[in-house]
C-alpha positions as CSV (number, residue, x, y, z in Angstrom):
1,X,92.6,-2.3,-0.3
2,X,90.9,-2.0,3.3
3,X,87.9,0.5,1.7
4,X,87.1,-2.8,-0.5
5,X,87.1,-5.1,2.2
6,X,84.8,-2.8,4.2
7,X,82.4,-2.4,1.2
8,X,82.3,-6.7,1.1
9,X,81.2,-6.9,4.7
10,X,78.5,-4.1,3.9
11,X,77.2,-6.0,0.8
12,X,76.9,-9.2,2.8
13,X,75.2,-7.8,5.8
14,X,72.7,-6.0,3.4
15,X,72.1,-9.2,1.8
16,X,71.4,-10.7,4.6
17,X,69.1,-7.9,5.8
18,X,67.0,-8.1,2.4
19,X,66.8,-12.1,2.0
20,X,66.0,-12.1,5.7
21,X,63.4,-9.3,5.9
22,X,61.7,-10.5,2.7
23,X,61.2,-14.2,4.0
24,X,60.1,-12.5,7.5
25,X,57.6,-10.4,6.0
26,X,56.1,-13.2,3.8
27,X,55.9,-15.7,6.6
28,X,54.0,-13.1,8.8
29,X,51.7,-12.2,5.9
30,X,51.3,-16.1,5.3
31,X,50.3,-16.5,9.4
32,X,47.6,-13.6,8.7
33,X,49.6,-11.0,11.2
34,X,50.1,-8.9,8.1
35,X,46.7,-8.2,5.9
36,X,47.1,-6.3,3.4
37,X,48.7,-7.8,0.0
38,X,51.2,-4.9,0.0
39,X,53.2,-7.0,2.4
40,X,52.9,-9.6,0.0
41,X,54.4,-7.4,-3.0
42,X,56.8,-6.0,-0.9
43,X,58.3,-9.4,0.4
44,X,58.2,-11.3,-3.2
45,X,60.3,-8.3,-4.7
46,X,62.9,-8.2,-1.6
47,X,63.3,-11.8,-2.6
48,X,63.4,-11.6,-6.2
49,X,66.0,-8.7,-5.6
50,X,68.1,-11.0,-3.3
51,X,68.6,-13.6,-6.1
52,X,68.2,-11.4,-9.3
53,X,69.1,-7.9,-8.4
54,X,72.4,-8.4,-10.5
55,X,70.2,-8.6,-13.7
56,X,68.8,-4.9,-13.6
57,X,72.4,-3.5,-12.8
58,X,74.2,-5.2,-15.7
59,X,71.8,-4.8,-18.2
60,X,71.7,-1.0,-17.6
61,X,75.7,-0.9,-18.3
62,X,76.5,-0.3,-22.1
63,X,78.2,-3.3,-23.7
64,X,81.9,-3.1,-25.1
65,X,83.4,-4.0,-28.2
66,X,86.2,-6.1,-26.5
67,X,85.0,-7.3,-23.0
68,X,87.5,-8.5,-20.5
69,X,87.9,-12.9,-19.7
70,X,89.4,-15.0,-17.9
71,X,92.6,-15.9,-20.4
72,X,95.6,-17.4,-19.2
73,X,99.0,-18.5,-20.8
74,X,100.3,-21.6,-21.8
75,X,103.3,-20.9,-21.0
76,X,103.7,-21.0,-17.2
77,X,106.4,-21.5,-14.6
78,X,105.8,-22.2,-10.9
79,X,108.5,-21.0,-8.1
80,X,108.4,-22.8,-4.6
81,X,109.1,-20.7,-2.0
82,X,110.6,-21.1,1.8
83,X,107.5,-20.5,3.2
84,X,105.4,-23.5,1.6
85,X,104.0,-21.2,-0.9
86,X,104.1,-21.6,-4.8
87,X,104.2,-19.0,-7.1
88,X,102.1,-19.2,-10.6
89,X,104.0,-17.3,-13.3
90,X,102.6,-16.8,-16.7
91,X,104.6,-15.3,-20.0
92,X,103.4,-13.4,-22.7
93,X,105.0,-11.6,-25.9
94,X,108.5,-12.6,-27.6
95,X,110.9,-14.7,-25.4
96,X,113.5,-12.2,-26.3
97,X,111.7,-9.0,-26.3
98,X,112.3,-6.4,-23.2
99,X,110.5,-7.4,-20.4
100,X,107.8,-5.8,-18.3
101,X,107.0,-7.8,-14.8
102,X,103.1,-7.0,-13.5
103,X,102.3,-7.5,-10.2
104,X,98.1,-6.7,-9.5
105,X,96.7,-5.8,-6.3
106,X,95.2,-7.3,-3.5
107,X,92.2,-8.7,-4.1
108,X,91.8,-10.0,-8.0
109,X,94.9,-12.0,-9.1
110,X,96.7,-11.4,-12.5
111,X,93.6,-11.9,-14.8
112,X,93.2,-8.1,-14.0
113,X,95.9,-7.5,-16.8
114,X,93.5,-8.6,-19.7
115,X,93.8,-5.4,-21.4
116,X,97.6,-4.9,-20.6
117,X,98.6,-8.4,-21.8
118,X,96.7,-7.8,-25.4
119,X,97.9,-4.4,-26.0
120,X,101.8,-4.8,-24.8
121,X,102.3,-8.1,-25.5
122,X,103.2,-7.2,-29.2
123,X,106.0,-5.3,-28.5
124,X,107.3,-6.6,-24.8
125,X,107.7,-9.9,-22.6
126,X,105.3,-9.8,-20.1
127,X,105.6,-11.7,-16.8
128,X,102.6,-12.0,-14.9
129,X,102.4,-13.7,-11.6
130,X,99.6,-14.4,-8.9
131,X,100.6,-13.3,-5.3
132,X,100.3,-16.2,-3.0
133,X,97.2,-17.2,-1.4
134,X,95.3,-15.6,-5.0
135,X,94.8,-17.0,-8.5
136,X,96.5,-20.2,-8.9
137,X,99.7,-19.5,-6.5
138,X,99.1,-21.6,-3.4
139,X,99.2,-19.7,0.1
140,X,102.1,-20.0,2.3
141,X,102.1,-22.0,5.0
142,X,103.3,-20.0,7.8
143,X,100.1,-17.3,7.2
144,X,102.6,-14.8,6.3
145,X,100.8,-12.2,3.9
146,X,103.1,-9.3,4.5
147,X,104.4,-6.7,2.0
148,X,108.0,-8.0,2.8
149,X,106.9,-11.3,1.8
150,X,105.8,-10.5,-1.4
151,X,108.4,-8.4,-2.3
152,X,110.9,-11.3,-1.7
153,X,108.4,-12.9,-3.7
154,X,109.2,-10.4,-6.7
155,X,112.7,-11.0,-6.1
156,X,111.9,-14.5,-7.0
157,X,110.3,-13.8,-10.3
158,X,112.9,-11.4,-11.4
159,X,115.2,-14.2,-11.4
160,X,113.3,-15.5,-14.3
161,X,113.9,-12.6,-16.7
162,X,117.2,-13.2,-17.2
163,X,120.2,-10.8,-17.2
164,X,118.5,-7.7,-19.1
165,X,117.2,-5.0,-16.9
166,X,113.2,-4.9,-16.4
167,X,110.5,-2.5,-15.9
168,X,108.6,-3.4,-12.6
169,X,104.8,-2.5,-12.6
170,X,102.5,-2.6,-9.8
171,X,99.0,-1.7,-9.4
172,X,97.4,-0.4,-6.1
173,X,98.9,-3.2,-3.5
174,X,101.5,-4.3,-6.1
175,X,102.6,-0.7,-6.3
176,X,103.2,-0.9,-2.4
177,X,104.8,-4.1,-2.9
178,X,107.1,-2.2,-5.5
179,X,108.3,0.4,-3.2
180,X,108.7,-2.5,-0.4
181,X,110.7,-4.1,-3.0
182,X,113.1,-0.9,-2.9
183,X,113.8,-0.9,0.1
184,X,114.9,-4.4,0.6
185,X,116.5,-4.8,-2.4
186,X,118.3,-1.5,-4.1
187,X,121.0,-3.5,-5.1
188,X,118.6,-4.6,-8.0
189,X,118.0,-0.8,-8.9
190,X,119.7,0.1,-11.9
191,X,121.4,-3.1,-12.3
192,X,118.4,-5.5,-13.3
193,X,115.3,-2.6,-12.7
194,X,115.6,0.0,-15.3
195,X,112.6,1.7,-14.3
196,X,109.4,1.4,-12.1
197,X,105.4,1.9,-12.7
198,X,103.3,2.5,-9.5
199,X,99.6,2.6,-10.4
200,X,97.0,4.0,-8.1
201,X,98.8,3.1,-4.9
202,X,100.1,4.5,-2.2
203,X,103.4,4.7,0.0
204,X,101.5,4.4,3.6
205,X,99.1,2.9,5.7
206,X,96.0,3.2,2.9
207,X,93.6,4.4,5.4
208,X,95.6,7.7,5.4
209,X,95.2,8.1,1.6
210,X,91.7,6.8,0.7
211,X,88.3,8.6,1.1
212,X,87.0,9.8,4.3
213,X,90.6,8.7,5.9
214,X,90.0,10.6,9.2
215,X,87.0,8.5,10.0
216,X,88.7,5.2,9.1
217,X,92.0,6.0,10.6
218,X,89.6,6.4,14.1
219,X,87.8,3.4,13.6
220,X,91.5,1.7,12.7
221,X,91.8,0.2,16.1
222,X,88.5,-0.1,17.9
223,X,86.5,-1.2,14.7
224,X,88.3,-2.2,11.5
225,X,91.0,-4.5,13.0
226,X,88.7,-6.6,15.2
227,X,86.2,-6.9,12.2
228,X,89.3,-8.4,10.2
229,X,90.2,-10.8,12.9
230,X,86.5,-11.9,12.8
231,X,86.7,-12.2,9.1
232,X,89.6,-14.6,9.5
233,X,87.2,-17.0,12.2
234,X,84.4,-16.6,10.2
235,X,86.1,-16.8,6.7
236,X,84.0,-19.7,5.1
237,X,80.6,-18.1,6.3
238,X,81.7,-14.7,4.8
239,X,82.7,-16.4,1.5
240,X,79.2,-17.9,1.1
241,X,77.4,-14.9,2.1
242,X,79.8,-12.7,-0.3
243,X,78.6,-14.8,-3.4
244,X,75.2,-14.9,-2.4
245,X,75.3,-10.8,-2.3
246,X,76.3,-10.9,-5.8
247,X,73.2,-12.1,-6.8
248,X,71.3,-9.1,-4.9
249,X,73.7,-6.8,-7.1
250,X,75.1,-4.9,-4.0
251,X,79.1,-5.6,-4.8
252,X,78.6,-4.2,-8.4
253,X,77.7,-1.3,-7.3
254,X,80.2,-1.1,-4.8
255,X,82.8,-2.4,-7.2
256,X,81.6,0.8,-9.2
257,X,82.0,3.0,-6.7
258,X,85.1,2.0,-5.7
259,X,86.7,1.4,-8.8
260,X,85.4,3.1,-11.7
261,X,83.6,6.5,-12.7
262,X,80.4,5.2,-14.1
263,X,82.0,5.2,-17.9
264,X,83.2,1.2,-17.6
265,X,81.3,-1.2,-20.1
266,X,78.9,-4.0,-18.5
267,X,81.8,-6.8,-18.7
268,X,84.2,-4.5,-17.1
269,X,82.0,-4.1,-14.1
270,X,81.2,-7.5,-14.1
271,X,84.5,-9.5,-14.8
272,X,86.3,-6.9,-12.3
273,X,83.5,-7.8,-9.5
274,X,84.0,-11.5,-9.9
275,X,87.7,-11.7,-9.8
276,X,87.4,-9.5,-6.8
277,X,85.1,-12.1,-4.9
278,X,87.1,-15.6,-5.8
279,X,89.6,-15.1,-2.8
280,X,89.3,-16.1,0.7
281,X,88.0,-13.4,3.0
282,X,90.4,-15.1,5.9
283,X,93.2,-14.2,3.5
284,X,92.4,-11.2,2.0
285,X,91.6,-10.0,6.1
286,X,95.3,-11.4,6.9
287,X,97.1,-8.7,3.7
288,X,94.6,-6.3,4.4
289,X,96.1,-6.1,8.2
290,X,99.6,-6.3,6.9
291,X,98.9,-3.1,4.6
292,X,97.8,-1.1,7.7
293,X,100.9,-1.6,8.7
294,X,102.5,-0.2,5.7
295,X,104.9,2.8,5.4
296,X,107.8,3.5,2.8
297,X,107.8,7.4,2.6
298,X,111.1,7.5,3.8
299,X,111.7,4.9,1.1
300,X,110.9,7.3,-1.8
301,X,114.1,9.9,-1.9
302,X,116.4,6.6,-2.5
303,X,114.6,5.2,-5.7
304,X,117.4,6.0,-8.4
305,X,115.6,4.7,-11.3
306,X,113.3,6.6,-13.5
307,X,109.9,6.0,-12.5
308,X,106.2,6.2,-13.7
309,X,103.3,7.4,-11.6
310,X,99.7,6.6,-12.9
311,X,96.8,7.4,-11.1
312,X,92.8,7.8,-12.1
313,X,91.6,11.4,-11.8
314,X,88.5,10.3,-9.8
315,X,90.7,7.5,-8.1
316,X,88.7,7.6,-4.1
317,X,90.8,4.3,-3.0
318,X,94.0,5.6,-3.2
319,X,93.4,9.4,-3.8
320,X,95.7,11.3,-6.7
321,X,97.2,13.3,-3.7
322,X,99.3,10.3,-2.5
323,X,100.4,9.3,-6.1
324,X,101.3,13.0,-6.4
325,X,103.4,12.5,-3.3
326,X,105.2,9.6,-4.8
327,X,105.8,11.5,-7.7
328,X,107.6,14.5,-6.2
329,X,109.3,12.6,-3.5
330,X,110.8,10.5,-6.2
331,X,114.2,12.1,-8.1
332,X,113.5,10.5,-11.3
333,X,109.4,10.3,-11.1
334,X,106.6,11.6,-13.7
335,X,103.0,11.6,-13.1
336,X,100.1,10.4,-15.7
337,X,96.7,11.0,-14.6
338,X,94.2,8.9,-16.4
339,X,90.9,10.8,-17.0
340,X,87.8,9.9,-16.4
341,X,89.4,7.0,-14.4
342,X,88.9,5.6,-10.9
343,X,91.1,2.9,-9.0
344,X,90.4,0.8,-12.1
345,X,91.6,2.8,-14.4
346,X,94.0,0.0,-16.0
347,X,90.4,-1.6,-17.3
348,X,88.3,1.6,-17.7
349,X,90.7,3.5,-19.7
350,X,92.8,0.3,-21.2
351,X,93.8,2.0,-24.2
352,X,95.7,5.2,-22.5
353,X,97.1,3.3,-20.1
354,X,98.7,0.9,-22.2
355,X,99.9,4.0,-24.4
356,X,101.7,5.4,-21.2
357,X,103.4,2.3,-20.2
358,X,104.5,1.5,-23.4
359,X,106.0,4.8,-24.3
360,X,107.6,4.9,-20.5
361,X,108.8,1.2,-20.9
362,X,110.5,1.9,-24.5
363,X,112.4,5.0,-22.9
364,X,113.7,2.9,-19.8
365,X,114.6,-0.1,-22.0
366,X,116.2,1.6,-24.9
367,X,113.9,0.8,-27.5
368,X,112.8,3.0,-30.6
369,X,108.9,4.5,-29.8
């Protein structure tokens, strides 16, 4: 989401300032320009924080009994697309079970579904895929990262599900892809798609539904969009500073602020941070620019299938009012609020999330609870 990209720039700049400032102060002390040993202590503290700041941040978080891990399936299929991209698709659960297709958000990849894959694959066949440009999916050669491109990719993934109706689940930008899919492929609704689950998402430009929306909208044209184009041009440098910033711990703090409520475990915080840092900043910038043009408000009343809208009560990235609006405008929609939870409620409140998905999907696909 755009908020995550802004925080990535902020953490990179803070890390450069911390490392550069510590090195400069140390040099000035060595040259005798700064006499007091307090300057030496300050410079050492700043340099240590630059490279080891992540350790105290993680150690002060509680460990969990089941921490997320980068687990992938050995049942894989790859789909070649006309634009040169290649979609990496994984399968979990019994082959003949009712199917849920999971679409992740922008930044992480399908590894974000760690808990959902464990908790739902006993009853459902899960099809998860990496958005082209992220994870194991190859990026498009034409540099098309639009919501329409990903909606067409979702249709290709849907073809792997067979003839039985499925439930489509999308988190964050994944939910935006689902709404775009509904506009482009209304013929699939009811016949091939039995229901939708939209998680912590929005129906319009996400700057309108995030925290500090008025300020960010005012900055969109003069500041944010030029910053995104600069990120494309400086992608390798930004990627390097992003990983350097992880050592300082700043990305852990921003991940907690934007995605969690402080009740996450040590592993959940670290895992969510790391999978969000892997992607190329240039690719993330192109996808973020596409999101700024997103608007599917007119699509909502035209959705004819049961829809579950799930939102974390404390989500600041896609605030609850946006999800509530989706649930009010879609004719057969219901709203489920995870509490306490933020934008990453699917991880922080994973058992509650899995249960609401299980119950809704069972109803849509005609299963006994």
